[in-house]
C-alpha positions as CSV (number, residue, x, y, z in Angstrom):
1,M,139.2,71.9,74.0
2,S,139.8,68.8,71.8
3,G,138.5,66.6,74.6
4,I,135.1,68.5,74.5
5,F,134.8,68.0,70.7
6,Q,135.6,64.3,71.2
7,L,132.9,64.0,73.8
8,L,130.3,65.8,71.6
9,G,131.3,63.6,68.7
10,G,130.7,60.5,70.8
11,L,127.2,61.7,71.7
12,A,126.2,62.7,68.2
13,P,124.5,59.9,66.2
14,Q,126.4,58.3,63.3
15,G,125.7,59.4,59.8
16,P,123.9,57.3,57.3
17,T,125.8,54.2,56.1
18,N,125.0,51.6,53.4
19,A,123.5,48.5,55.0
20,A,125.7,45.4,54.6
21,R,124.2,42.6,52.6
22,E,125.3,39.9,55.1
23,Y,123.5,40.5,58.5
24,D,122.7,37.9,61.1
25,G,120.6,40.1,63.4
26,F,116.9,40.9,63.4
27,E,115.8,43.0,60.5
28,L,112.6,44.0,58.6
29,R,112.7,44.0,54.7
30,W,110.3,45.4,52.2
31,K,111.4,45.6,48.6
32,M,114.6,47.7,48.5
33,F,114.1,49.0,52.1
34,V,115.5,47.4,55.2
35,F,115.2,48.3,58.9
36,R,117.7,46.9,61.4
37,P,116.9,48.1,65.0
38,A,120.4,47.2,66.3
39,T,121.8,50.1,64.2
40,F,119.6,52.7,66.0
41,K,120.6,52.2,69.6
42,F,121.1,55.9,70.4
43,E,117.8,56.9,68.8
44,G,116.1,54.1,70.7
45,I,117.5,55.2,74.0
46,M,116.4,58.9,73.4
47,L,113.0,57.7,72.3
48,A,112.6,55.6,75.4
49,I,113.7,58.5,77.7
50,L,111.2,60.8,75.9
51,G,108.4,58.2,76.3
52,L,109.3,57.7,80.0
53,Y,109.1,61.5,80.6
54,V,105.7,61.8,78.9
55,A,104.4,58.8,80.8
56,I,105.6,60.3,84.1
57,H,104.0,63.6,83.2
58,L,100.6,62.0,82.4
59,V,100.6,59.8,85.4
60,G,101.7,62.6,87.8
61,K,99.1,64.9,86.3
62,A,96.3,62.4,86.8
63,I,97.4,61.7,90.4
64,N,97.6,65.4,91.3
65,M,94.3,66.3,89.7
66,G,92.7,63.5,91.7
67,R,94.3,64.6,95.0
68,A,93.3,68.2,94.3
69,R,89.6,67.3,93.7
70,K,89.6,65.1,96.8
71,T,91.1,67.9,99.0
72,V,88.8,70.6,97.8
73,D,85.6,68.5,97.8
74,A,86.1,68.0,101.5
75,F,85.3,71.7,102.4
76,T,83.3,72.7,99.3
77,P,80.0,72.0,101.1
78,L,80.9,74.6,103.7
79,V,81.8,77.1,101.0
80,T,78.6,76.6,99.0
81,D,76.5,76.9,102.2
82,N,78.1,80.3,103.0
83,F,78.6,81.9,99.6
84,T,76.0,82.5,96.9
85,S,78.5,82.2,94.0
86,V,81.2,79.5,93.9
87,R,83.3,79.1,90.7
88,P,84.5,75.6,89.6
89,L,88.0,74.6,90.6
90,L,90.6,76.2,88.4
91,S,94.0,74.7,87.7
92,S,97.0,76.7,86.6
93,S,98.9,73.4,86.5
94,S,98.4,70.0,88.1
95,A,100.4,71.3,91.1
96,L,98.5,74.7,91.5
97,H,94.7,74.9,92.0
98,L,92.4,77.8,92.9
99,L,88.9,78.0,94.3
100,Y,87.0,81.3,94.3
101,A,83.7,82.2,96.0
102,T,81.9,85.4,96.7
103,G,78.5,86.6,98.0
104,R,78.5,86.6,101.8
105,R,77.8,89.1,104.5
106,N,81.1,90.6,106.0
107,V,83.2,88.8,103.4
108,L,83.9,90.1,99.9
109,C,85.5,87.0,98.6
110,L,87.2,83.7,99.4
111,Q,90.3,82.4,97.5
112,A,91.6,79.0,98.3
113,T,95.0,78.0,96.8
114,L,96.2,74.4,96.8
115,K,99.9,73.9,96.2
116,L,101.0,70.3,95.5
117,Q,104.3,68.7,94.6
118,P,105.0,68.8,90.8
119,L,104.6,65.1,90.2
120,H,104.0,65.9,86.5
121,D,107.3,67.6,86.2
122,I,110.2,65.3,87.2
123,I,112.8,68.0,86.6
124,S,111.1,70.5,89.0
125,L,110.5,67.7,91.5
126,I,114.2,66.8,91.5
127,W,115.2,70.5,91.8
128,Q,112.9,71.0,94.8
129,T,114.4,67.9,96.5
130,V,117.9,69.0,95.9
131,W,117.2,72.6,97.0
132,S,115.6,71.4,100.2
133,I,118.8,69.6,101.0
134,I,121.0,72.7,100.1
135,E,118.6,75.1,101.9
136,P,117.0,73.3,104.8
137,T,114.9,76.3,105.8
138,S,113.1,76.4,102.5
139,D,109.5,75.3,102.6
140,N,108.4,73.3,99.6
141,S,105.8,71.3,101.4
142,E,102.3,70.9,100.1
143,A,99.9,73.5,101.5
144,L,96.4,74.8,101.4
145,E,96.0,78.6,101.7
146,V,92.6,80.3,102.2
147,D,92.3,84.1,102.0
148,L,89.1,85.8,103.2
149,T,88.9,89.4,102.0
150,L,86.7,91.3,104.5
151,G,87.1,94.8,103.1
152,R,89.0,96.6,100.4
153,G,89.5,100.3,99.9
154,A,88.4,103.2,102.0
155,S,84.8,102.2,102.0
156,G,85.6,98.6,103.1
157,L,87.6,99.2,106.2
158,Q,85.3,99.5,109.2
159,G,87.6,101.1,111.8
160,E,90.9,99.4,112.8
161,A,89.1,96.1,113.9
162,A,91.6,93.6,115.2
163,G,94.7,95.2,113.7
164,V,97.2,92.4,113.0
165,W,96.6,89.3,115.0
166,A,98.2,85.8,114.3
167,I,98.6,82.3,115.5
168,I,101.6,80.7,113.8
169,D,103.1,77.2,113.9
170,K,106.6,77.5,115.2
171,G,107.9,75.5,112.3
172,S,106.6,78.3,110.0
173,L,108.2,81.2,111.9
174,T,111.3,81.3,109.7
175,K,109.2,81.8,106.6
176,T,106.8,84.3,108.1
177,R,109.3,86.5,110.0
178,T,110.0,88.6,106.9
179,R,106.3,89.6,106.5
180,F,105.7,93.3,106.9
181,D,102.4,93.0,108.6
182,L,103.8,90.8,111.3
183,S,106.1,93.6,112.4
184,F,103.1,95.3,114.0
185,P,102.1,92.8,116.7
186,R,104.3,91.5,119.5
187,L,104.7,88.0,120.8
188,H,102.2,87.2,123.6
189,E,101.9,84.4,126.0
190,S,98.6,82.5,126.5
191,A,97.7,79.3,128.2
192,V,95.2,78.6,125.4
193,V,97.8,78.4,122.7
194,P,99.7,75.1,122.6
195,I,103.5,75.0,122.7
196,T,103.6,74.1,119.0
197,H,102.3,77.5,118.1
198,S,103.0,81.2,118.8
199,L,100.6,84.0,119.4
200,F,101.1,87.6,118.1
201,S,98.8,90.5,118.9
202,E,98.9,94.3,119.0
203,H,96.8,94.5,122.2
204,S,95.7,92.0,124.9
205,E,92.0,93.1,124.6
206,I,92.0,92.0,121.0
207,T,93.3,88.6,122.1
208,D,90.7,88.3,124.8
209,A,87.9,89.2,122.3
210,L,89.0,86.6,119.8
211,L,89.7,83.8,122.2
212,K,87.0,84.3,124.9
213,T,84.0,85.3,122.8
214,P,81.5,82.4,122.7
215,N,80.9,80.4,119.5
216,V,84.0,81.6,117.7
217,G,85.8,78.3,118.2
218,I,89.5,79.2,118.2
219,T,90.1,78.0,121.7
220,D,88.3,74.7,121.0
221,L,90.4,73.9,117.9
222,L,93.7,74.8,119.6
223,A,92.8,72.4,122.4
224,N,92.4,69.6,119.8
225,P,95.8,68.2,118.9
226,A,94.5,66.8,115.6
227,A,93.1,70.2,114.6
228,A,96.2,72.2,115.7
229,K,98.4,69.8,113.8
230,V,97.1,70.9,110.4
231,L,97.3,74.6,111.1
232,K,100.3,76.5,109.9
233,T,99.2,80.1,110.2
234,F,96.0,82.0,111.1
235,I,96.5,85.7,110.5
236,V,94.0,88.6,110.8
237,T,95.6,91.5,109.0
238,D,95.0,95.0,107.5
239,Q,98.5,95.4,106.2
240,P,100.3,94.0,103.1
241,P,102.6,91.1,103.6
242,M,105.4,92.9,101.6
243,R,106.8,96.2,102.8
244,P,105.6,99.1,100.5
245,T,108.5,100.5,98.5
246,K,106.9,103.7,97.2
247,G,105.5,105.2,100.4
248,P,102.4,104.2,102.3
249,L,99.6,102.4,100.4
250,K,96.7,104.5,99.3
251,A,93.4,103.9,100.9
252,E,91.9,102.2,97.8
253,H,94.7,99.7,97.8
254,K,94.4,98.6,101.4
255,A,92.5,95.5,102.4
256,R,91.5,93.6,105.6
257,K,91.9,89.8,105.4
258,V,91.8,86.6,107.3
259,E,94.5,84.3,106.0
260,V,94.6,80.7,107.0
261,T,97.3,78.3,105.8
262,F,97.2,74.5,106.4
263,N,99.4,71.5,105.9
264,K,97.8,69.6,103.1
265,P,95.2,67.3,104.7
266,A,96.2,63.6,104.4
267,S,93.3,61.9,106.1
268,T,89.7,62.2,106.9
269,S,90.4,63.7,110.3
270,D,92.7,66.3,108.7
271,N,89.9,67.3,106.2
272,E,87.5,67.7,109.1
273,A,90.0,69.9,110.9
274,V,90.4,72.1,107.8
275,T,86.7,72.5,107.5
276,A,86.4,73.4,111.2
277,W,89.2,76.0,110.8
278,L,87.4,77.5,107.8
279,Q,84.2,77.8,109.9
280,V,86.3,79.6,112.6
281,A,87.7,82.0,110.0
282,L,84.2,82.9,108.9
283,N,83.2,83.3,112.6
284,V,86.2,85.7,113.1
285,S,85.1,87.6,110.0
286,D,81.7,88.2,111.5
287,L,83.1,89.0,114.9
288,I,85.6,91.7,113.9
289,S,83.0,93.4,111.6
290,R,80.8,94.2,114.6
291,P,80.7,97.8,115.7
292,G,82.6,98.3,118.9
293,F,84.6,95.1,118.6
294,V,87.3,96.7,120.7
295,K,87.3,99.8,122.9
296,A,87.6,103.2,121.3
297,E,91.0,103.8,123.0
298,V,92.4,100.6,121.5
299,G,91.2,101.6,118.1
300,R,92.8,105.0,118.4
301,K,96.1,103.4,119.4
302,L,96.0,101.1,116.4
303,A,95.2,104.1,114.1
304,R,98.1,106.1,115.7
305,T,100.5,103.2,115.1
306,R,99.5,103.0,111.4
307,A,99.8,106.8,111.0
308,E,103.3,106.7,112.4
309,V,104.3,103.8,110.1
310,D,102.9,105.7,107.1
311,V,104.9,108.8,108.0
312,S,108.0,106.6,108.3
313,L,107.4,104.9,104.9
314,E,106.9,108.3,103.2
315,K,110.1,109.7,104.7
316,Q,112.0,106.7,103.6
317,Y,110.6,106.9,100.1
318,Q,111.4,110.6,99.8
319,K,114.9,109.9,101.0
320,E,115.4,107.3,98.3
321,L,114.1,109.8,95.7
322,Q,116.5,112.4,96.9
323,E,119.4,109.9,96.6
324,D,118.3,109.1,93.1
325,G,117.8,112.8,92.2
326,L,114.0,112.3,91.7
327,A,112.6,114.0,94.8
328,E,109.8,116.5,94.4
329,K,111.3,120.1,94.4
330,S,110.1,122.9,96.6
331,P,108.6,126.1,94.9
332,E,111.7,128.0,95.8
333,D,113.9,125.4,94.1
334,K,111.7,125.4,91.0
335,R,111.8,129.2,90.8
336,A,115.6,129.2,91.1
337,E,116.0,126.5,88.5
338,R,113.7,128.4,86.1
339,K,115.8,131.5,86.6
340,R,119.0,129.6,85.9
341,L,117.5,128.2,82.8
342,E,116.4,131.6,81.6
343,R,119.9,133.0,82.2
344,S,121.5,130.2,80.3
345,Q,119.5,131.1,77.2
346,L,120.5,134.8,77.2
347,S,123.3,136.3,75.1
348,E,126.4,137.9,76.7
349,K,125.0,141.4,76.0
350,E,121.6,140.6,77.5
351,L,123.3,139.1,80.6
352,K,125.2,142.3,81.2
353,R,122.0,144.3,80.8
354,Q,120.2,142.0,83.2
355,E,123.0,142.3,85.8
356,E,122.9,146.1,85.5
357,L,119.2,146.1,86.1
358,N,119.6,143.9,89.1
359,R,122.3,146.2,90.5
360,K,120.1,149.3,90.1
361,R,117.2,147.4,91.7
362,E,119.3,146.6,94.8
363,M,120.6,150.2,95.0
364,R,117.0,151.5,95.1
365,K,116.1,149.0,97.8
366,M,119.1,150.2,99.9
367,Q,118.1,153.9,99.4
368,K,114.5,153.2,100.6
369,K,115.8,151.5,103.7
370,Q,118.2,154.4,104.5
371,M,115.3,156.9,104.1
372,K,113.1,154.9,106.4
373,A,115.9,154.7,109.0
């Protein structure tokens, strides 16, 4: 314990002392005041560290803001051409940026989220670097996420559409395997999909419709190595990414989306590939909104699967409530509990009277049964 106090005492600055009259070092004098920089070494070091931190923050912020504008400006013309209302780029910090647009047929809104390394926060940057060494499976890379919301609520879901369909880079499988919606499709093989990516689908007809319909563009971009390189995930989904914990979602909380995630573009060719993938996402949005996108039996199969999952979620939720003693009680249980409560409020004399009445009532019932027999 004494060693800790000695260490803290060594870090603490010295108290004020009277300046010696004889001094050979650099000093500044004014009347009765004197300033000798050599006596403020600790304060000077702390001030230099603070100044360095502020300088790193300002420089990192300026760099990230410039990188964000450059990345978003590359695909902004496509967004402005397809949506009637596009809001200016919003920045939660210099490492997190959001672009929002709305006003397009078959798409309620577009949300593009750009995540950059926190160059403005040296402490967070060091922590992310250390954590990536400790946990190699963690993904702290810079990424661009684009969510197209096609429908929300009971009025915005036109049939079952494509269900859950996805193309995922194999390097991102570890991060996406915990998603609830990706528990619906199965892994499929396709000659169109490169070996760097995996295809997930609930039905082969959905895959054929998305890959073989003319002017959609998925097949063309997958065949282009430069375009496939920037793609991390392309997910068409009508389920939440996180498993519901309080039973199935209500209809007003459900949504159908097309979610596309990219590695942050680092060159002009990467920006062109991102823009091409966004155009494909819009084409897919138009395609799956068409009536009769898939056969009726496929739609019924998708609906049946979702009904079974909803029943399973409800059973699990009710089971958890029962374990916590919060499950909804049946009318019989409520009636019995009400009677027990009423009996607990009666005096001993009233209880004996109540028991006597119940006994006579049972005797009359037995007599009626004997007379009928």
